[in-house]
C-alpha positions in Angstrom: -32.0 10.5 14.5 -29.3 11.5 16.9 -29.3 8.0 18.4 -28.9 6.4 15.0 -26.0 8.7 14.2 -24.4 7.9 17.5 -24.8 4.2 16.9 -23.3 4.5 13.4 -20.3 6.4 14.9 -19.7 3.6 17.5 -20.0 0.9 14.8 -17.3 2.7 12.7 -15.1 3.0 15.8 -15.6 -0.7 16.7 -14.6 -1.7 13.2 -11.3 0.1 13.2 -10.3 -0.8 16.8 -11.5 -4.4 16.2 -9.2 -4.6 13.2 -6.3 -3.4 15.3 -7.0 -6.1 17.9 -7.4 -8.8 15.2 -4.0 -7.9 13.6 -2.3 -8.1 17.0 -3.9 -11.5 17.8 -2.9 -12.7 14.4 0.7 -11.8 14.9 0.9 -13.2 18.4 -0.7 -16.5 17.3 1.2 -16.9 14.0 4.4 -18.3 15.3 2.5 -20.9 17.3 0.6 -22.0 14.2 3.9 -22.2 12.3 5.6 -24.2 15.0 2.8 -26.8 15.3 1.5 -27.1 11.8 3.5 -25.7 8.9 1.0 -26.7 6.2 -1.9 -25.1 8.0 0.3 -22.0 8.5 0.5 -21.5 4.8 -3.3 -21.0 4.7 -3.2 -19.0 7.9 -0.7 -16.6 6.4 -2.9 -16.2 3.3 -6.0 -15.7 5.4 -6.2 -13.8 7.5 -2.6 -12.6 7.2 -2.4 -11.5 3.5 -6.0 -10.3 3.6 -5.4 -8.0 6.6 -2.0 -6.7 5.7 -3.2 -4.8 2.6 -6.2 -3.6 4.5 -3.9 -1.9 7.0 -2.0 -0.5 4.0 -5.3 1.0 2.9 -6.0 2.3 6.4 -2.6 4.1 6.3 -3.7 5.8 3.1 -7.2 6.6 4.4 -6.0 8.0 7.7 -3.4 10.1 5.9 -6.2 11.7 3.9 -8.4 11.9 7.0 -11.1 9.8 5.4 -11.8 7.5 8.3 -15.0 8.6 10.1 -15.4 8.9 13.9 -11.8 8.1 14.8 -8.6 10.3 15.3 -7.0 9.9 11.9 -3.9 11.9 12.9 -3.2 9.6 15.8 -4.0 6.3 14.0 -1.9 7.2 10.9 1.5 6.5 12.6 0.0 3.6 14.6 -1.0 1.9 11.4 2.4 2.6 9.9 4.2 1.0 12.9 2.0 -2.1 12.7 3.3 -2.6 9.1 6.8 -1.6 10.1 6.6 1.4 7.9 8.0 4.9 8.5 5.2 7.5 8.8 7.6 10.3 7.8 8.5 8.5 4.5 4.9 7.8 3.7 3.8 11.3 4.5 6.3 13.0 2.3 6.1 10.5 -0.6 2.3 10.5 -0.7 2.2 14.3 -0.9 4.5 13.9 -4.0 2.3 11.1 -5.3 -0.8 13.4 -5.6 1.0 16.4 -7.0 3.4 14.6 -9.3 1.4 11.5 -10.2 2.4 9.5 -13.3 5.6 11.6 -13.6 9.3 11.0 -12.7 8.8 13.5 -9.9 6.6 11.1 -8.0 8.7 10.0 -5.1 6.4 7.1 -4.2 7.1 5.4 -7.5 10.3 7.0 -8.8 12.5 7.8 -5.8 15.6 7.7 -8.1 13.7 9.8 -10.8 14.4 8.6 -14.3 16.9 5.8 -14.6 18.5 6.3 -18.0 20.5 3.2 -18.4 18.4 0.2 -19.4 20.3 -2.4 -17.3 20.0 -0.3 -14.2 16.2 0.0 -14.9 16.0 -3.8 -15.1 17.8 -4.2 -11.8 15.6 -1.6 -10.1 12.4 -3.0 -11.6 13.3 -6.5 -10.6 13.7 -5.6 -6.9 10.6 -3.5 -7.0 8.5 -6.3 -8.5 9.8 -9.1 -6.2 10.3 -7.1 -3.0 7.4 -4.7 -3.3 6.8 -1.7 -1.1 9.6 -2.7 1.3 12.2 -2.0 -1.4 10.6 1.2 -2.9 9.9 2.8 0.5 13.4 2.0 1.7 15.0 3.7 -1.4 12.6 6.6 -1.0 13.6 6.9 2.7 17.3 7.1 1.8 16.6 9.7 -1.0 14.3 12.0 0.9 17.1 13.5 3.1 19.0 14.4 -0.1 16.1 15.4 -2.4 16.0 19.3 -2.6 12.2 19.3 -2.5 12.1 17.4 0.8 15.4 17.6 2.7 14.2 20.6 4.7 11.1 18.8 5.7 12.9 15.5 6.5 13.8 15.0 10.1 16.5 12.7 11.3 15.1 13.0 14.8 11.7 11.7 13.6 13.5 8.9 11.7 15.2 7.7 14.9 12.0 8.0 17.0 9.9 6.1 14.3 12.6 3.5 13.9 12.5 2.9 17.7 8.7 2.6 17.6 8.8 0.1 14.7 11.4 -2.0 16.4 9.6 -1.9 19.7 6.3 -3.0 18.0 7.7 -6.1 16.3 10.0 -7.1 19.2 7.2 -6.6 21.6 4.8 -8.7 19.6 7.5 -11.4 19.2 8.2 -11.4 22.9 4.5 -11.8 23.7 4.3 -14.8 21.4 7.4 -16.3 23.0 6.2 -15.6 26.5 2.7 -17.1 25.8 3.6 -20.1 23.7 7.3 -20.6 24.4 8.1 -20.2 20.6 11.8 -20.2 19.5 13.2 -17.4 17.5 13.3 -19.1 14.1 9.6 -20.1 14.4 8.9 -16.4 14.9 11.1 -14.9 12.2 10.1 -17.2 9.3 6.3 -16.7 9.4 6.7 -12.9 10.2 9.0 -12.5 7.2 6.6 -14.4 5.0 3.6 -12.3 6.1 5.4 -8.9 5.7 7.1 -9.9 2.4 3.7 -11.2 0.9 1.8 -8.1 2.2 4.5 -5.8 0.8 4.0 -7.5 -2.6 0.2 -7.2 -2.6 0.3 -3.5 -1.6 2.9 -2.5 -4.2 1.4 -4.6 -7.0 -1.9 -3.0 -6.4 -0.1 0.4 -6.9 1.7 -0.9 -10.0 -1.6 -1.8 -11.5 -2.7 1.8 -11.1 0.6 3.6 -11.9 3.4 1.1 -12.8 5.7 2.1 -15.6 3.3 4.9 -16.5 4.6 8.4 -17.4 2.2 11.0 -18.8 3.6 14.2 -20.3 0.7 16.5 -19.5 -0.9 18.6 -16.9 -2.2 17.2 -13.6 -5.9 16.6 -14.6 -4.8 14.6 -17.6 -2.2 12.7 -15.6 -4.9 11.9 -13.0 -7.2 10.5 -15.7 -4.6 8.2 -17.2 -4.3 6.4 -13.8 -5.3 2.8 -14.4 -8.2 0.9 -12.9 -8.6 -2.9 -12.8 -11.6 -4.4 -14.4 -13.8 -6.5 -12.1 -15.2 -8.9 -14.7 -12.7 -11.9 -14.6 -12.2 -14.4 -11.8 -8.5 -13.5 -11.3 -9.4 -9.8 -11.3 -12.1 -10.4 -8.6 -9.5 -12.3 -6.4 -7.0 -9.5 -6.8 -9.7 -6.9 -5.8 -10.6 -9.0 -2.7 -7.0 -9.0 -1.5 -6.4 -5.4 -2.4 -9.8 -4.3 -0.9 -10.9 -2.8 -4.2 -8.1 -0.2 -4.2 -7.5 -0.4 -7.9 -11.2 -0.6 -8.9 -11.9 3.1 -9.2 -8.5 4.7 -8.5 -8.9 7.4 -11.2 -11.8 8.7 -9.1 -9.6 9.1 -6.0 -6.9 11.0 -7.9 -9.4 13.2 -9.7 -11.2 14.1 -6.4 -8.6 13.5 -3.6 -10.5 16.0 -1.3 -13.4 13.6 -1.2 -13.7 10.1 0.3 -14.4 8.1 -2.9 -14.8 4.7 -1.2 -17.4 3.7 -2.1 -18.0 6.1 -4.9 -20.4 8.8 -3.8 -23.7 9.2 -5.7 -22.7 12.6 -7.0 -19.3 11.5 -8.4 -18.8 9.3 -11.5 -15.7 8.1 -13.2 -14.1 10.8 -15.5 -14.5 10.4 -19.2 -11.5 8.6 -20.7 -10.8 6.5 -17.5 -8.5 3.6 -18.3 -9.5 0.0 -17.4 -7.1 -2.9 -17.7 -7.3 -6.6 -17.1 -4.9 -8.7 -15.1 -3.4 -10.0 -18.4 -2.7 -6.4 -19.4 -0.9 -5.9 -16.1 1.3 -8.9 -16.8 2.3 -7.2 -20.0 3.3 -4.1 -18.0 5.4 -6.3 -15.7 7.1 -7.9 -18.7 8.0 -4.4 -20.0 9.5 -3.5 -16.7 11.5 -6.7 -16.4 13.1 -6.2 -19.8 13.7 -2.5 -19.1 11.2 -0.8 -21.5 11.2 2.8 -20.5 8.1 4.1 -18.7 5.4 5.4 -21.1 1.7 6.1 -21.5 0.6 2.8 -22.9 -2.7 3.1 -24.8 -5.2 0.8 -23.2 -8.9 0.8 -24.0 -10.8 3.7 -22.3 -14.0 1.8 -21.9 -15.6 2.6 -18.5 -17.5 -0.4 -17.2 
């Protein structure tokens, strides 16, 4: 029994550390692939690039919640953030807000500017959110945190500078390794890196928008949690989305209803709450349309059918 548990622990550790090595090898080799075969590089960016990027976004989330078994979550959390050029301080503070203020204008992870009253300003903000993804929203949140009364005492400029140095050191170091090994010029490094990080940013944020985008629920926290959306898994497009988002939107209501438990995969003793909301990919396109024409965030009434 003890030996089997020990073996399982080592397998979990190998998975996590193996993924870290795989991501580093991908980034080092990416400029060489781009320099030598640009058509092939498009496929290389999609897989493994845009498959791994959201996975590390998910690992940031899981390590923040201390869900990852058999590994030091507290140490890996900032490392995962640096690997995606993300600021651990910004994620830490905004994700706290996300769970206490979900589906409200107080949620700093979705509404760092709170309610934008003028429609044309909402359209501008939503446009950049939709086409730049997490990069845009987390940048705005990082600027706002130091001025937001709820967080300015917790926000540290010293941490910001240290984490900025760590992020720069990571991407410059990886770029230099690629240049040193393959003799790649700067432009052949920048273009595929920007493509990977922009594409990954889009996937991560659109996964979050499926769950919470343009959704404001005027109610208490349990009801706000239940109104969190989940993506159906019945269509081909939905299945592709779930592959690249690593099932994050599949049962997201469960995560918000029981954040103290690791709900991936759903434990046998937990089931989706009554009234859980499922949407299709086409429903989601309707949400994006509303955002792009400046429709104010609201609790859209989708079917509550649990699969």
